[in-house]
LUMTI-531154 format. One record per atom (N, C-alpha, C): x, y, z; atom name. Coordinates in nm, 2 decimals, decimal comma, padded with zeros to 4 digits. Each point is the difference from the previous one (the first is absolute). Layout:
residues N
east north up atom
X Y Z CA
...
END
This chain:
residues 235
east north up atom
04,42 -01,81 -03,61 N
-00,12 -00,06 00,06 CA
-00,07 00,10 00,08 C
00,07 00,09 00,08 N
-00,06 00,10 00,08 CA
-00,07 00,10 -00,09 C
00,07 00,03 -00,12 N
-00,06 00,10 -00,09 CA
-00,13 -00,06 -00,06 C
-00,01 -00,13 -00,03 N
-00,12 -00,06 -00,05 CA
-00,11 00,01 00,10 C
00,03 -00,03 00,13 N
-00,10 00,00 00,10 CA
-00,06 00,14 00,02 C
00,09 00,10 -00,01 N
-00,05 00,14 00,02 CA
-00,08 00,04 -00,12 C
00,03 -00,05 -00,12 N
-00,09 00,03 -00,12 CA
-00,13 -00,06 00,02 C
00,00 -00,13 00,05 N
-00,12 -00,07 00,02 CA
-00,09 00,08 00,11 C
00,07 00,05 00,10 N
-00,07 00,08 00,11 CA
-00,06 00,13 -00,06 C
00,08 00,06 -00,09 N
-00,04 00,12 -00,06 CA
-00,13 -00,02 -00,08 C
00,00 -00,10 -00,09 N
-00,12 -00,02 -00,08 CA
-00,12 -00,06 00,07 C
00,03 -00,07 00,11 N
-00,11 -00,05 00,08 CA
-00,06 00,12 00,07 C
00,08 00,09 00,05 N
-00,06 00,12 00,06 CA
-00,08 00,09 -00,10 C
00,05 00,01 -00,12 N
-00,07 00,07 -00,10 CA
-00,14 -00,06 -00,03 C
00,00 -00,14 -00,01 N
-00,12 -00,07 -00,03 CA
-00,10 00,01 00,11 C
00,05 -00,01 00,13 N
-00,09 00,01 00,11 CA
-00,06 00,14 00,01 C
00,08 00,10 -00,02 N
-00,05 00,14 00,01 CA
-00,10 00,03 -00,11 C
00,03 -00,06 -00,12 N
-00,09 00,02 -00,11 CA
-00,14 -00,06 00,03 C
00,00 -00,12 00,06 N
-00,13 -00,06 00,04 CA
-00,07 00,09 00,11 C
00,08 00,05 00,09 N
-00,06 00,09 00,10 CA
-00,05 00,12 -00,06 C
00,06 00,06 -00,10 N
-00,04 00,12 -00,07 CA
-00,14 -00,03 -00,07 C
-00,01 -00,12 -00,06 N
-00,13 -00,03 -00,07 CA
-00,11 -00,02 00,11 C
00,03 -00,06 00,11 N
-00,10 -00,01 00,11 CA
-00,04 00,14 00,05 C
00,10 00,09 00,02 N
-00,03 00,13 00,04 CA
-00,09 00,08 -00,09 C
00,02 -00,02 -00,13 N
-00,08 00,06 -00,10 CA
-00,14 -00,05 00,00 C
-00,01 -00,13 00,02 N
-00,14 -00,07 00,02 CA
-00,07 00,06 00,12 C
00,07 00,00 00,11 N
-00,06 00,06 00,13 CA
-00,04 00,14 -00,02 C
00,08 00,08 -00,07 N
-00,03 00,14 -00,02 CA
-00,12 00,02 -00,09 C
-00,01 -00,08 -00,11 N
-00,11 00,00 -00,09 CA
-00,13 -00,03 00,07 C
00,01 -00,11 00,09 N
-00,12 -00,04 00,07 CA
-00,05 00,11 00,10 C
00,10 00,07 00,06 N
-00,04 00,10 00,09 CA
-00,06 00,12 -00,07 C
00,05 00,03 -00,12 N
-00,06 00,11 -00,08 CA
-00,14 -00,04 -00,04 C
-00,02 -00,13 -00,04 N
-00,13 -00,04 -00,04 CA
-00,10 00,01 00,11 C
00,04 -00,04 00,12 N
-00,09 00,01 00,12 CA
-00,04 00,15 00,03 C
00,10 00,09 -00,01 N
-00,02 00,14 00,02 CA
-00,10 00,06 -00,10 C
00,01 -00,04 -00,12 N
-00,08 00,06 -00,11 CA
-00,14 -00,06 00,00 C
-00,01 -00,14 00,01 N
-00,12 -00,07 -00,02 CA
-00,09 -00,01 00,12 C
00,07 -00,02 00,12 N
-00,08 -00,03 00,12 CA
00,07 00,05 00,12 C
-00,05 00,11 00,06 N
00,06 00,06 00,12 CA
-00,07 -00,05 00,13 C
00,08 -00,04 00,10 N
-00,05 -00,05 00,12 CA
00,01 00,09 00,11 C
00,02 00,13 -00,03 N
00,02 00,10 00,11 CA
-00,12 00,03 00,09 C
-00,12 -00,03 -00,05 N
-00,12 00,02 00,07 CA
-00,02 -00,09 00,12 C
00,07 -00,12 00,00 N
-00,01 -00,09 00,11 CA
00,07 00,05 00,12 C
00,12 00,05 -00,02 N
00,09 00,06 00,11 CA
00,04 00,14 -00,04 C
-00,08 00,10 00,02 N
00,04 00,14 -00,04 CA
00,12 00,05 00,06 C
00,02 -00,03 00,13 N
00,12 00,05 00,08 CA
00,13 -00,06 -00,06 C
-00,01 -00,13 -00,03 N
00,11 -00,08 -00,05 CA
00,00 -00,01 -00,15 C
-00,05 00,11 -00,07 N
-00,01 -00,01 -00,14 CA
00,13 -00,01 -00,07 C
00,11 00,06 00,06 N
00,13 00,00 -00,06 CA
00,06 -00,14 00,01 C
-00,05 -00,08 00,08 N
00,06 -00,14 00,02 CA
-00,09 -00,11 -00,06 C
-00,08 00,04 -00,10 N
-00,08 -00,11 -00,06 CA
00,08 -00,08 -00,09 C
-00,05 -00,11 -00,04 N
00,07 -00,10 -00,08 CA
00,06 00,05 -00,13 C
-00,08 00,09 -00,07 N
00,05 00,05 -00,13 CA
00,13 00,09 00,02 C
00,00 00,08 00,10 N
00,11 00,09 00,03 CA
00,12 -00,08 00,04 C
-00,02 -00,11 00,09 N
00,11 -00,08 00,04 CA
00,06 -00,08 -00,11 C
-00,08 -00,05 -00,09 N
00,05 -00,07 -00,12 CA
00,08 00,10 -00,09 C
-00,05 00,12 -00,01 N
00,06 00,10 -00,09 CA
00,14 00,03 00,06 C
00,01 00,03 00,13 N
00,13 00,03 00,06 CA
00,09 -00,12 -00,01 C
-00,05 -00,12 00,03 N
00,08 -00,12 -00,01 CA
00,06 -00,03 -00,14 C
-00,09 00,02 -00,10 N
00,05 -00,02 -00,14 CA
00,11 00,10 -00,03 C
-00,02 00,13 00,04 N
00,11 00,10 -00,03 CA
00,13 -00,04 00,06 C
-00,01 -00,04 00,13 N
00,13 -00,04 00,07 CA
00,06 -00,12 -00,06 C
-00,08 -00,10 -00,03 N
00,06 -00,12 -00,06 CA
00,07 00,02 -00,13 C
-00,07 00,08 -00,09 N
00,05 00,03 -00,13 CA
00,13 00,08 00,01 C
00,00 00,10 00,09 N
00,12 00,08 00,01 CA
00,12 -00,07 00,05 C
-00,02 -00,08 00,11 N
00,11 -00,07 00,06 CA
00,05 -00,11 -00,09 C
-00,09 -00,08 -00,06 N
00,04 -00,10 -00,09 CA
00,08 00,05 -00,13 C
-00,05 00,12 -00,05 N
00,07 00,06 -00,11 CA
00,14 00,04 00,04 C
00,02 00,06 00,12 N
00,14 00,03 00,04 CA
00,09 -00,12 00,01 C
-00,06 -00,11 00,06 N
00,08 -00,12 00,01 CA
00,03 -00,06 -00,14 C
-00,09 00,00 -00,09 N
00,02 -00,05 -00,13 CA
00,11 00,08 -00,08 C
-00,02 00,13 00,01 N
00,10 00,09 -00,07 CA
00,14 -00,01 00,06 C
00,00 00,00 00,13 N
00,13 00,00 00,07 CA
00,07 -00,13 -00,03 C
-00,07 -00,12 00,00 N
00,07 -00,12 -00,03 CA
00,04 -00,01 -00,15 C
-00,08 00,05 -00,08 N
00,03 -00,01 -00,15 CA
00,11 00,09 -00,04 C
00,01 00,12 00,06 N
00,10 00,09 -00,04 CA
00,12 -00,01 00,10 C
-00,01 -00,08 00,10 N
00,11 -00,01 00,10 CA
00,03 00,13 00,06 C
-00,10 00,07 00,05 N
00,02 00,14 00,05 CA
-00,01 -00,01 00,15 C
00,11 00,04 00,07 N
00,00 00,00 00,14 CA
-00,10 00,09 00,07 C
-00,02 00,11 -00,06 N
-00,09 00,10 00,06 CA
-00,15 -00,06 00,00 C
-00,04 -00,06 -00,11 N
-00,13 -00,05 -00,01 CA
-00,02 -00,12 00,09 C
00,11 -00,09 00,01 N
-00,01 -00,12 00,08 CA
-00,01 00,04 00,15 C
00,08 00,10 00,04 N
00,00 00,05 00,14 CA
-00,14 00,06 00,03 C
-00,06 00,08 -00,09 N
-00,13 00,05 00,02 CA
-00,10 -00,11 00,01 C
00,01 -00,10 -00,08 N
-00,09 -00,12 00,00 CA
00,01 -00,07 00,14 C
00,12 -00,02 00,05 N
00,02 -00,06 00,13 CA
-00,06 00,08 00,11 C
00,02 00,13 00,00 N
-00,05 00,08 00,11 CA
-00,16 00,01 -00,01 C
-00,05 00,00 -00,12 N
-00,15 00,00 -00,01 CA
-00,06 -00,13 00,05 C
00,06 -00,11 -00,04 N
-00,05 -00,13 00,05 CA
00,01 -00,01 00,15 C
00,11 00,05 00,06 N
00,02 00,00 00,14 CA
-00,11 00,09 00,07 C
-00,03 00,11 -00,05 N
-00,10 00,09 00,06 CA
-00,14 -00,06 -00,01 C
-00,03 -00,06 -00,12 N
-00,13 -00,07 -00,02 CA
-00,01 -00,11 00,10 C
00,10 -00,08 00,02 N
-00,01 -00,11 00,10 CA
-00,02 00,05 00,14 C
00,06 00,11 00,04 N
-00,02 00,06 00,13 CA
-00,15 00,05 00,01 C
-00,05 00,07 -00,10 N
-00,14 00,05 00,00 CA
-00,09 -00,12 00,01 C
00,02 -00,11 -00,07 N
-00,09 -00,11 00,00 CA
00,00 -00,07 00,14 C
00,12 -00,02 00,06 N
00,00 -00,06 00,13 CA
-00,06 00,10 00,11 C
00,02 00,13 -00,02 N
-00,05 00,09 00,10 CA
-00,16 00,00 -00,01 C
-00,05 00,00 -00,13 N
-00,14 00,00 -00,01 CA
-00,06 -00,13 00,05 C
00,06 -00,11 -00,02 N
-00,05 -00,13 00,06 CA
00,00 00,00 00,15 C
00,11 00,06 00,06 N
00,00 00,00 00,15 CA
-00,11 00,10 00,05 C
-00,02 00,11 -00,07 N
-00,10 00,10 00,05 CA
-00,14 -00,06 -00,01 C
-00,02 -00,08 -00,11 N
-00,14 -00,07 -00,02 CA
-00,02 -00,10 00,12 C
00,10 -00,07 00,04 N
-00,01 -00,09 00,11 CA
-00,02 00,07 00,13 C
00,07 00,11 00,02 N
00,00 00,06 00,13 CA
-00,13 00,08 00,02 C
-00,05 00,06 -00,11 N
-00,12 00,09 00,01 CA
-00,12 -00,06 -00,07 C
-00,01 -00,13 00,00 N
-00,11 -00,07 -00,07 CA
-00,14 00,05 00,04 C
-00,02 00,01 00,14 N
-00,13 00,03 00,05 CA
-00,03 00,15 -00,03 C
00,10 00,09 00,01 N
-00,02 00,14 -00,03 CA
-00,04 00,02 -00,15 C
00,07 -00,08 -00,09 N
-00,03 00,01 -00,14 CA
-00,14 -00,05 -00,03 C
-00,04 -00,11 00,06 N
-00,13 -00,05 -00,02 CA
-00,11 00,09 00,05 C
00,03 00,07 00,11 N
-00,10 00,10 00,05 CA
-00,01 00,12 -00,10 C
00,12 00,04 -00,05 N
00,00 00,11 -00,10 CA
-00,08 -00,03 -00,12 C
00,02 -00,12 -00,06 N
-00,07 -00,04 -00,12 CA
-00,15 -00,01 00,03 C
-00,04 -00,05 00,12 N
-00,14 -00,01 00,03 CA
-00,06 00,13 00,01 C
00,06 00,10 00,06 N
-00,05 00,14 00,01 CA
-00,01 00,06 -00,14 C
00,10 -00,03 -00,08 N
00,00 00,06 -00,14 CA
-00,11 -00,06 -00,08 C
-00,03 -00,13 00,01 N
-00,10 -00,07 -00,07 CA
-00,14 00,06 00,04 C
-00,01 00,03 00,13 N
-00,13 00,06 00,05 CA
-00,02 00,14 -00,07 C
00,11 00,08 -00,01 N
-00,01 00,13 -00,06 CA
-00,04 -00,02 -00,15 C
00,06 -00,10 -00,07 N
-00,03 -00,02 -00,14 CA
-00,14 -00,05 -00,02 C
-00,05 -00,08 00,10 N
-00,14 -00,04 -00,01 CA
-00,10 00,11 00,02 C
00,03 00,09 00,10 N
-00,09 00,11 00,02 CA
00,00 00,09 -00,12 C
00,11 00,02 -00,07 N
00,00 00,09 -00,12 CA
-00,08 -00,07 -00,11 C
00,01 -00,13 -00,01 N
-00,07 -00,08 -00,10 CA
-00,15 00,02 00,03 C
-00,04 -00,01 00,12 N
-00,15 00,01 00,04 CA
-00,04 00,14 -00,03 C
00,08 00,11 00,02 N
-00,04 00,13 -00,03 CA
-00,02 00,02 -00,15 C
00,09 -00,06 -00,08 N
-00,02 00,01 -00,14 CA
-00,13 -00,06 -00,06 C
-00,04 -00,11 00,07 N
-00,12 -00,06 -00,05 CA
-00,12 00,09 00,04 C
00,01 00,08 00,10 N
-00,11 00,09 00,03 CA
-00,01 00,12 -00,09 C
00,12 00,04 -00,04 N
00,01 00,12 -00,09 CA
-00,03 -00,03 -00,14 C
00,02 -00,12 -00,05 N
-00,02 -00,04 -00,14 CA
-00,11 -00,11 -00,01 C
-00,08 00,02 -00,09 N
-00,10 -00,10 -00,03 CA
00,06 -00,13 -00,06 C
00,11 00,03 -00,07 N
00,07 -00,12 -00,07 CA
00,08 -00,07 00,10 C
-00,03 -00,13 00,03 N
00,06 -00,08 00,10 CA
00,13 -00,06 -00,04 C
00,05 00,03 -00,12 N
00,13 -00,06 -00,05 CA
00,11 00,10 00,01 C
00,01 00,08 00,10 N
00,11 00,09 00,02 CA
00,13 -00,07 00,02 C
00,10 00,07 -00,01 N
00,14 -00,06 00,01 CA
00,02 -00,07 00,13 C
-00,04 00,06 00,11 N
00,02 -00,05 00,13 CA
-00,08 -00,13 00,02 C
-00,12 -00,01 -00,04 N
-00,08 -00,11 00,01 CA
00,05 -00,12 -00,08 C
00,05 00,04 -00,12 N
00,06 -00,11 -00,09 CA
00,12 -00,06 00,07 C
00,08 00,08 00,06 N
00,12 -00,06 00,07 CA
-00,04 -00,09 00,12 C
-00,10 00,05 00,07 N
-00,05 -00,08 00,11 CA
-00,07 -00,13 -00,04 C
-00,07 00,01 -00,12 N
-00,06 -00,12 -00,05 CA
00,11 -00,11 -00,04 C
00,11 00,05 -00,06 N
00,11 -00,09 -00,04 CA
00,06 -00,06 00,13 C
00,02 00,08 00,10 N
00,07 -00,05 00,12 CA
-00,09 -00,11 00,07 C
-00,13 00,04 00,01 N
-00,09 -00,09 00,07 CA
-00,03 -00,13 -00,07 C
00,00 00,01 -00,13 N
-00,02 -00,12 -00,09 CA
00,12 -00,09 00,01 C
00,12 00,06 -00,02 N
00,12 -00,08 00,00 CA
00,03 -00,07 00,13 C
-00,02 00,07 00,11 N
00,04 -00,05 00,13 CA
-00,12 -00,07 00,08 C
-00,12 00,00 -00,07 N
-00,12 -00,06 00,06 CA
-00,03 00,06 00,14 C
-00,01 00,14 00,00 N
-00,02 00,07 00,12 CA
-00,10 00,11 -00,02 C
-00,04 00,07 00,11 N
-00,10 00,10 -00,01 CA
00,03 00,11 00,10 C
00,02 00,12 -00,04 N
00,04 00,11 00,09 CA
00,13 -00,01 00,06 C
00,03 00,08 00,10 N
00,13 -00,01 00,07 CA
00,00 -00,11 00,10 C
-00,11 00,00 00,09 N
-00,02 -00,10 00,10 CA
-00,11 -00,10 -00,04 C
-00,11 00,05 -00,05 N
-00,11 -00,08 -00,05 CA
-00,10 00,09 -00,08 C
-00,11 -00,05 -00,04 N
-00,09 00,07 -00,09 CA
-00,06 00,12 00,07 C
00,00 00,01 00,13 N
-00,06 00,11 00,07 CA
00,07 00,13 -00,03 C
00,13 -00,01 -00,04 N
00,08 00,12 -00,04 CA
-00,07 00,08 -00,11 C
-00,07 -00,07 -00,08 N
-00,07 00,07 -00,12 CA
-00,13 00,06 00,04 C
-00,05 -00,02 00,12 N
-00,13 00,05 00,04 CA
-00,11 -00,07 -00,08 C
-00,10 00,09 -00,05 N
-00,11 -00,06 -00,07 CA
00,03 -00,03 -00,14 C
00,09 00,07 -00,06 N
00,03 -00,02 -00,15 CA
00,12 -00,10 -00,01 C
-00,03 -00,13 00,02 N
00,10 -00,10 -00,02 CA
00,02 -00,03 -00,15 C
00,12 00,01 -00,05 N
00,02 -00,03 -00,15 CA
-00,02 -00,14 -00,03 C
-00,03 -00,03 -00,13 N
-00,02 -00,13 -00,05 CA
00,12 -00,09 00,01 C
00,12 00,06 00,01 N
00,12 -00,08 00,01 CA
00,01 -00,07 00,14 C
-00,08 00,04 00,09 N
00,00 -00,06 00,14 CA
-00,08 -00,13 00,00 C
-00,08 -00,02 -00,10 N
-00,08 -00,12 -00,01 CA
00,07 -00,12 -00,04 C
-00,02 -00,12 00,06 N
00,05 -00,12 -00,04 CA
-00,08 -00,06 -00,12 C
-00,13 00,04 00,00 N
-00,09 -00,05 -00,11 CA
-00,07 00,13 -00,05 C
-00,10 -00,03 -00,08 N
-00,07 00,11 -00,07 CA
-00,07 00,10 00,10 C
00,03 00,13 00,00 N
-00,05 00,09 00,09 CA
-00,15 00,04 -00,03 C
-00,05 -00,05 -00,11 N
-00,14 00,04 -00,04 CA
-00,10 -00,08 00,08 C
00,05 -00,11 00,06 N
-00,09 -00,08 00,08 CA
-00,04 00,07 00,13 C
-00,11 -00,05 00,06 N
-00,05 00,06 00,12 CA
00,09 -00,02 00,12 C
00,07 -00,11 00,01 N
00,10 -00,02 00,11 CA
00,14 -00,02 -00,06 C
00,07 00,11 -00,03 N
00,13 -00,02 -00,05 CA
00,10 -00,05 00,10 C
00,09 -00,08 -00,04 N
00,11 -00,05 00,09 CA
00,12 00,08 -00,02 C
00,03 00,08 00,11 N
00,12 00,09 -00,01 CA
00,12 -00,07 00,05 C
00,12 00,04 -00,05 N
00,12 -00,05 00,05 CA
00,02 00,04 00,15 C
00,05 -00,10 00,07 N
00,01 00,02 00,15 CA
00,12 00,08 00,04 C
00,12 -00,04 -00,05 N
00,12 00,06 00,05 CA
00,03 00,13 -00,07 C
00,06 00,09 00,08 N
00,04 00,13 -00,05 CA
00,14 -00,01 -00,08 C
00,03 00,11 -00,07 N
00,11 00,00 -00,09 CA
00,13 00,01 00,08 C
00,00 00,06 00,12 N
00,12 00,01 00,08 CA
00,04 -00,14 00,05 C
-00,09 -00,08 00,04 N
00,03 -00,14 00,05 CA
00,05 -00,08 -00,12 C
-00,06 00,02 -00,12 N
00,05 -00,08 -00,12 CA
00,14 00,04 -00,04 C
00,03 00,13 00,01 N
00,13 00,05 -00,03 CA
00,10 -00,06 00,10 C
-00,03 00,00 00,13 N
00,09 -00,05 00,10 CA
00,02 -00,15 -00,02 C
-00,10 -00,08 -00,04 N
00,01 -00,14 -00,03 CA
00,09 -00,02 -00,12 C
-00,02 00,08 -00,10 N
00,08 -00,01 -00,12 CA
00,15 00,03 00,02 C
00,02 00,09 00,09 N
00,14 00,03 00,04 CA
00,06 -00,11 00,07 C
-00,07 -00,06 00,10 N
00,05 -00,11 00,08 CA
00,02 -00,12 -00,09 C
-00,09 -00,03 -00,10 N
00,02 -00,11 -00,08 CA
00,12 00,01 -00,09 C
00,04 00,12 -00,04 N
00,11 00,02 -00,09 CA
00,13 00,05 00,08 C
00,00 -00,01 00,13 N
00,11 00,05 00,08 CA
00,13 -00,08 -00,03 C
-00,02 -00,13 -00,01 N
00,12 -00,09 -00,02 CA
00,05 00,03 -00,14 C
-00,09 00,00 -00,10 N
00,05 00,03 -00,14 CA
00,07 00,13 -00,01 C
-00,06 00,11 00,07 N
00,06 00,13 -00,01 CA
00,14 00,00 00,07 C
00,01 -00,07 00,11 N
00,13 -00,01 00,07 CA
00,11 -00,07 -00,09 C
-00,04 -00,11 -00,06 N
00,09 -00,07 -00,09 CA
00,04 00,08 -00,12 C
-00,09 00,08 -00,05 N
00,02 00,08 -00,12 CA
00,11 00,11 00,04 C
-00,02 00,06 00,12 N
00,10 00,10 00,05 CA
00,13 -00,06 00,02 C
00,01 -00,12 00,05 N
00,13 -00,06 00,02 CA
00,07 -00,03 -00,13 C
-00,08 -00,06 -00,10 N
00,06 -00,03 -00,13 CA
00,04 00,13 -00,07 C
-00,07 00,11 00,01 N
00,03 00,12 -00,06 CA
00,13 00,06 00,06 C
00,02 -00,01 00,14 N
00,12 00,04 00,06 CA
00,12 -00,08 -00,04 C
-00,02 -00,14 -00,02 N
00,11 -00,08 -00,05 CA
00,04 00,04 -00,14 C
-00,09 00,03 -00,09 N
00,03 00,04 -00,13 CA
00,07 00,13 00,00 C
-00,04 00,09 00,09 N
00,07 00,13 00,01 CA
00,14 -00,02 00,05 C
00,02 -00,09 00,09 N
00,14 -00,02 00,06 CA
00,09 -00,06 -00,11 C
-00,06 -00,09 -00,08 N
00,08 -00,06 -00,11 CA
00,03 00,11 -00,11 C
-00,09 00,08 -00,03 N
00,02 00,11 -00,09 CA
00,11 00,09 00,05 C
00,00 00,03 00,13 N
00,11 00,09 00,06 CA
00,14 -00,07 -00,01 C
00,00 -00,14 00,03 N
00,12 -00,07 -00,01 CA
00,06 00,00 -00,14 C
-00,09 -00,02 -00,10 N
00,04 00,00 -00,14 CA
00,06 00,14 -00,04 C
-00,08 00,10 00,04 N
00,05 00,14 -00,03 CA
00,13 00,03 00,06 C
00,02 -00,04 00,13 N
00,13 00,03 00,06 CA
00,11 -00,08 -00,05 C
-00,02 -00,12 -00,04 N
00,10 -00,09 -00,07 CA
00,05 00,07 -00,13 C
-00,10 00,04 -00,08 N
00,04 00,07 -00,13 CA
00,07 00,13 00,03 C
-00,05 00,07 00,10 N
00,06 00,13 00,04 CA
00,15 -00,02 00,03 C
00,03 -00,10 00,09 N
00,14 -00,02 00,04 CA
00,08 -00,04 -00,12 C
-00,05 -00,09 -00,09 N
00,08 -00,04 -00,11 CA
00,03 00,11 -00,10 C
-00,11 00,09 -00,02 N
00,02 00,11 -00,09 CA
00,10 00,10 00,06 C
00,00 00,02 00,13 N
00,09 00,09 00,07 CA
00,15 -00,05 -00,02 C
00,02 -00,13 00,01 N
00,13 -00,05 -00,02 CA
00,05 00,01 -00,15 C
-00,10 -00,01 -00,09 N
00,04 00,01 -00,15 CA
00,02 00,14 -00,04 C
-00,05 00,10 00,07 N
00,02 00,14 -00,04 CA
-00,09 00,05 -00,10 C
-00,12 -00,07 -00,02 N
-00,10 00,04 -00,10 CA
-00,13 00,05 00,07 C
00,02 00,06 00,11 N
-00,12 00,03 00,08 CA
-00,10 00,10 -00,06 C
00,04 00,09 -00,09 N
-00,09 00,10 -00,05 CA
-00,01 00,00 -00,15 C
00,03 -00,11 -00,06 N
-00,01 -00,02 -00,14 CA
-00,14 -00,02 -00,04 C
-00,06 00,08 -00,10 N
-00,13 -00,01 -00,04 CA
-00,01 -00,04 -00,15 C
END
């Protein structure tokens, strides 16, 4: 009976890690696609290393590597791989909880940093429009996407653009004599978006930590069983 339960646990762990591996590959592919097709570094030049494409790329690599270790360790009943999988999950959970606590503790400082960085990105975008006669430079395209998707204009309002307000700031056709510009700035929209999704983000982090704890429990249970059976390093 116990042997059957352990086999069930083994194949359940293999199946779960295989699904996580596929999810990691999908996240990695999407991150590569964003990096190749559309770069958002002009919005926040100082925080360019922390843009969504890079974060997805790193997350995809971590998920695929950890899930592959768990899958192979459970399938081959290898103590070394299972212990490595357990330690990596434990470290990931610590990093996630630490990052969540830091975001809550330094929320105002992070918001101020993002605001200053958006100002720098907008100034560089304005400089490019003066240097180039073509108004579809990379920076302006990125700002157009941000302002259209979030229904915002500039960092605080349309005055951030000065005299050359882009068409993406208009709520209606900018060719008219009295164009209707978007009132709210992108910083306020981003803050509202974060507050609206705060509960969902918190629940997602809790669910992720529960999954990681279950994965660690499964890995340690198999590790202890394999240690008693004396097959710890069989490949």
